[in-house]
Backbone as JSON, one array per atom type, in Angstrom:
{
  "sequence": "MWLLTPQGFFSIVRKPQDAAAGTLTVRSRVRADLDGLRDTLLPELGPTIENAGTDYRYRATAPKAAVAKAMAAMVEGLDYSNFKNAVAKAQGSQREHLYHEVWHTLYKLQDDPA",
  "N": [[-1.77, 6.14, -6.63], [-3.17, 3.23, -5.57], [-2.54, 0.36, -3.78], [-3.23, -2.74, -3.07], [-2.17, -5.28, -0.86], [-0.87, -8.18, 0.44], [0.97, -7.53, 2.27], [-0.44, -4.84, 3.0], [-2.24, -2.35, 2.83], [-1.77, 0.66, 0.5], [-1.44, 3.81, -0.54], [0.08, 5.35, -2.67], [1.49, 8.48, -3.9], [2.78, 11.45, -5.44], [3.42, 14.13, -3.88], [3.54, 17.89, -4.23], [6.11, 18.58, -3.04], [7.57, 16.41, -3.32], [8.3, 16.19, -5.94], [10.68, 18.0, -6.33], [12.24, 16.9, -4.5], [12.68, 14.23, -5.39], [11.04, 12.02, -4.26], [8.52, 9.93, -3.17], [5.49, 9.94, -2.01], [4.08, 7.65, 0.64], [1.01, 6.61, 1.67], [-1.1, 5.47, 4.4], [-3.68, 3.76, 6.08], [-3.24, 2.46, 8.25], [-0.96, 2.17, 10.7], [0.83, 0.03, 11.05], [1.17, -0.99, 8.95], [2.56, 0.66, 7.11], [4.95, 0.73, 8.76], [5.72, -2.6, 8.43], [6.14, -2.21, 5.72], [8.51, -1.17, 5.78], [10.35, -2.36, 7.2], [10.2, -4.84, 5.84], [10.69, -4.45, 2.89], [11.12, -1.81, 2.26], [13.32, -0.07, 3.56], [14.16, 2.49, 3.04], [12.29, 4.13, 3.62], [11.05, 6.8, 5.16], [10.46, 8.31, 8.41], [7.28, 7.37, 9.98], [4.72, 9.66, 9.82], [2.14, 11.02, 11.51], [-1.53, 11.83, 11.65], [-1.39, 14.21, 9.86], [-3.35, 16.1, 8.99], [-4.83, 15.38, 6.79], [-6.67, 13.03, 5.19], [-5.71, 10.47, 4.97], [-4.27, 8.74, 7.58], [-1.53, 7.89, 8.25], [1.69, 8.54, 6.8], [4.65, 8.8, 4.77], [7.74, 9.5, 3.46], [9.8, 8.14, 0.62], [13.0, 7.7, -1.41], [12.06, 7.44, -4.8], [13.04, 5.78, -6.71], [13.53, 3.81, -4.67], [11.15, 3.16, -4.12], [10.11, 1.91, -6.28], [11.96, -0.17, -6.3], [11.14, -1.55, -4.22], [8.46, -2.25, -5.07], [8.81, -3.68, -7.28], [9.98, -5.98, -5.99], [8.0, -6.89, -4.37], [6.43, -8.16, -6.46], [8.32, -10.03, -7.61], [8.41, -11.36, -5.35], [5.74, -12.57, -5.34], [3.72, -15.34, -4.76], [1.46, -16.75, -4.72], [-1.7, -18.08, -5.52], [-4.13, -17.14, -4.83], [-5.34, -14.18, -4.04], [-6.94, -13.16, -2.32], [-6.86, -15.32, -0.05], [-4.39, -15.05, 0.68], [-3.89, -12.48, 1.85], [-5.63, -13.24, 4.09], [-3.99, -14.91, 5.18], [-1.84, -13.62, 5.89], [-2.42, -11.12, 7.13], [-4.94, -11.84, 8.54], [-8.17, -12.68, 8.84], [-9.97, -10.79, 9.4], [-8.88, -8.5, 7.96], [-8.99, -9.61, 5.25], [-11.69, -9.87, 5.12], [-12.39, -6.92, 4.67], [-10.7, -6.47, 2.56], [-12.16, -8.07, 0.68], [-14.48, -6.66, 0.51], [-14.05, -4.31, -1.04], [-13.02, -5.69, -3.3], [-15.7, -6.64, -3.9], [-17.12, -4.22, -4.56], [-15.61, -3.16, -6.8], [-16.17, -5.39, -8.81], [-18.58, -4.63, -9.61], [-17.72, -3.31, -11.75], [-17.4, -4.68, -14.16], [-19.9, -5.32, -15.09], [-21.11, -2.72, -15.4], [-19.34, -0.45, -16.38], [-19.24, 2.44, -16.68]],
  "CA": [[-1.63, 4.64, -6.89], [-3.62, 2.32, -4.75], [-1.88, -0.6, -3.65], [-3.54, -3.63, -1.82], [-1.29, -6.31, -0.94], [-1.09, -9.09, 1.56], [1.54, -6.85, 3.46], [-1.02, -3.91, 3.41], [-2.84, -1.32, 1.82], [-1.1, 1.76, 0.42], [-1.65, 5.03, -1.35], [1.25, 6.4, -3.28], [1.51, 9.53, -4.64], [3.86, 12.39, -5.67], [3.08, 15.54, -3.86], [4.37, 18.97, -4.69], [7.63, 18.64, -2.41], [8.13, 14.94, -3.61], [8.77, 16.44, -7.21], [11.75, 18.36, -6.29], [13.05, 16.01, -3.77], [12.73, 12.94, -6.05], [10.72, 11.23, -3.34], [6.93, 9.74, -3.51], [4.64, 9.92, -0.33], [3.26, 6.29, 0.96], [0.12, 6.65, 2.79], [-1.86, 4.23, 4.91], [-4.53, 3.92, 7.07], [-2.85, 1.56, 9.27], [0.44, 2.17, 10.96], [1.48, -1.43, 11.19], [1.38, -1.47, 7.03], [3.92, 1.26, 6.9], [6.03, -0.12, 9.38], [5.85, -3.56, 7.92], [6.76, -2.24, 4.29], [9.84, -0.13, 5.78], [11.08, -3.52, 7.84], [10.74, -5.9, 5.0], [11.19, -4.27, 1.66], [11.5, -0.4, 1.65], [14.26, 0.67, 4.29], [14.34, 4.04, 2.92], [10.77, 4.94, 3.85], [11.26, 7.75, 6.31], [9.75, 8.28, 9.68], [5.88, 7.84, 9.59], [4.04, 11.04, 10.22], [0.64, 10.69, 12.05], [-2.42, 13.01, 11.4], [-1.01, 15.47, 8.99], [-4.5, 16.89, 8.51], [-5.34, 14.74, 5.5], [-7.78, 11.83, 5.15], [-4.84, 9.39, 5.38], [-3.49, 9.3, 9.01], [-0.21, 7.67, 8.33], [2.25, 8.9, 5.67], [5.82, 8.68, 5.03], [8.14, 9.62, 2.09], [11.13, 7.56, 0.48], [13.08, 8.09, -2.76], [11.18, 7.04, -5.81], [13.71, 4.58, -7.18], [13.51, 2.81, -3.89], [9.88, 2.69, -3.98], [10.06, 1.04, -7.38], [12.56, -1.25, -6.3], [10.42, -2.33, -3.42], [7.15, -2.62, -5.9], [9.36, -4.86, -8.32], [10.54, -6.88, -4.96], [6.68, -7.46, -4.13], [6.1, -9.03, -7.58], [9.21, -10.93, -7.51], [8.06, -12.48, -4.42], [4.65, -13.16, -5.29], [3.9, -16.88, -4.89], [-0.04, -17.24, -4.36], [-2.64, -18.22, -6.41], [-5.58, -16.45, -4.48], [-5.18, -12.93, -3.22], [-7.58, -13.07, -0.62], [-6.55, -16.16, 0.91], [-3.12, -14.7, 0.94], [-4.34, -11.34, 2.76], [-5.97, -13.73, 5.35], [-2.81, -15.57, 5.95], [-0.69, -12.51, 6.2], [-2.93, -9.83, 7.85], [-5.75, -12.34, 9.39], [-9.53, -12.6, 8.45], [-10.83, -9.25, 9.39], [-8.24, -7.67, 7.11], [-9.47, -10.1, 4.21], [-13.0, -9.16, 4.51], [-12.67, -5.46, 4.24], [-10.1, -6.49, 1.01], [-13.53, -8.53, -0.06], [-15.63, -5.58, 0.12], [-13.36, -3.63, -2.06], [-13.13, -6.46, -4.89], [-16.93, -6.61, -4.33], [-17.29, -3.22, -5.36], [-15.04, -3.19, -8.11], [-16.7, -6.19, -9.37], [-19.58, -3.96, -10.42], [-17.36, -2.53, -13.07], [-17.6, -5.63, -15.06], [-21.26, -5.12, -15.55], [-21.33, -1.3, -15.95], [-18.06, 0.15, -16.48], [-19.55, 3.81, -16.57]],
  "C": [[-2.09, 4.01, -5.43], [-2.88, 1.01, -4.63], [-2.7, -1.82, -2.48], [-2.89, -4.79, -2.04], [-1.56, -7.15, 0.13], [-0.13, -8.45, 2.79], [0.84, -5.51, 3.95], [-1.75, -3.22, 2.3], [-2.09, 0.23, 1.66], [-1.74, 2.77, -0.63], [-0.59, 5.72, -1.61], [0.95, 7.39, -4.31], [2.65, 10.63, -4.53], [3.18, 13.85, -5.17], [4.0, 16.69, -4.46], [5.88, 18.93, -4.21], [8.25, 17.5, -2.54], [8.98, 15.36, -5.03], [10.22, 16.84, -7.02], [12.7, 17.59, -5.24], [13.56, 14.51, -4.16], [12.34, 11.99, -5.26], [9.2, 10.95, -3.84], [6.75, 9.79, -1.85], [3.95, 8.56, -0.51], [2.58, 6.76, 1.94], [-0.47, 5.19, 3.08], [-3.12, 4.61, 5.76], [-4.22, 3.22, 8.38], [-1.13, 1.8, 9.51], [1.45, 0.98, 10.51], [1.69, -1.38, 9.75], [2.59, -0.49, 6.7], [5.31, 0.61, 7.58], [6.47, -1.64, 9.04], [6.63, -3.4, 6.46], [8.2, -1.75, 4.69], [10.69, -1.62, 6.27], [11.3, -4.59, 6.8], [11.25, -5.53, 3.42], [11.32, -2.87, 1.14], [12.2, 0.06, 3.1], [14.36, 1.86, 4.3], [13.34, 4.85, 3.08], [11.21, 5.67, 5.17], [10.3, 7.63, 7.48], [8.2, 8.59, 9.09], [5.34, 9.1, 10.58], [2.46, 10.5, 10.58], [-0.32, 11.86, 12.29], [-1.5, 14.47, 11.0], [-1.98, 16.54, 8.42], [-5.13, 16.82, 7.13], [-6.18, 13.66, 6.07], [-6.57, 10.67, 5.49], [-4.23, 9.68, 6.28], [-2.42, 8.78, 9.06], [0.44, 7.81, 6.76], [3.72, 8.71, 6.14], [6.48, 8.97, 3.61], [9.62, 8.44, 1.77], [11.33, 8.01, -1.17], [12.35, 7.15, -3.93], [11.75, 6.12, -6.63], [13.39, 3.64, -6.14], [12.1, 2.28, -3.88], [9.38, 1.87, -5.04], [10.88, 0.07, -6.99], [11.42, -2.36, -5.25], [9.02, -2.99, -4.21], [7.67, -4.05, -6.47], [9.69, -6.15, -7.1], [9.13, -7.71, -4.62], [6.2, -8.42, -5.42], [7.1, -10.17, -7.98], [8.65, -11.95, -6.48], [6.71, -13.2, -4.14], [4.62, -14.88, -5.51], [2.58, -17.5, -4.47], [-0.95, -17.04, -5.19], [-4.11, -17.43, -6.25], [-5.12, -15.32, -3.39], [-5.66, -13.02, -1.9], [-7.3, -13.87, 0.33], [-5.07, -15.49, 1.58], [-3.2, -13.63, 1.82], [-4.51, -12.26, 4.13], [-4.9, -14.32, 5.9], [-2.04, -14.93, 6.52], [-1.19, -11.7, 7.08], [-4.18, -10.45, 8.63], [-7.28, -11.86, 8.62], [-10.06, -11.44, 8.37], [-10.18, -8.41, 8.18], [-8.93, -8.02, 5.35], [-10.83, -9.71, 3.67], [-12.95, -8.19, 4.11], [-11.95, -5.65, 2.72], [-11.52, -6.98, -0.14], [-14.16, -7.55, -0.46], [-15.21, -4.73, -0.83], [-13.53, -4.26, -3.35], [-14.68, -6.6, -4.96], [-17.37, -5.43, -5.25], [-16.99, -2.93, -6.71], [-15.59, -4.35, -8.87], [-17.72, -5.75, -10.17], [-19.14, -3.47, -11.56], [-17.5, -3.27, -13.98], [-19.13, -5.6, -15.79], [-21.84, -3.75, -15.96], [-19.97, -0.22, -15.89], [-18.14, 2.06, -16.5], [-19.34, 4.16, -14.99]]
}
């Protein structure tokens, strides 16, 4: 699952080793996104691993229930009416511009969902 949030961009997956451990792997393109998530909503997030030989440079694991709790806290704390403006306020205009590019690409689904 991809999450684009004012706090950062995350890709959350269940790797084979997560299934047995009851964890999820939280991946990001930016170390600070994982650090911020750990500092604000997910203190159970393990240490950040860099360059694990995959396309996401940064990753860490956390208990599945803790990730669900952190996601619920994001929803509970949602207080903005415009997502891209909230991103600009939290992370700056450069990040907002990148998210806008994603928005623009996905906007095309409205006219051609195939």
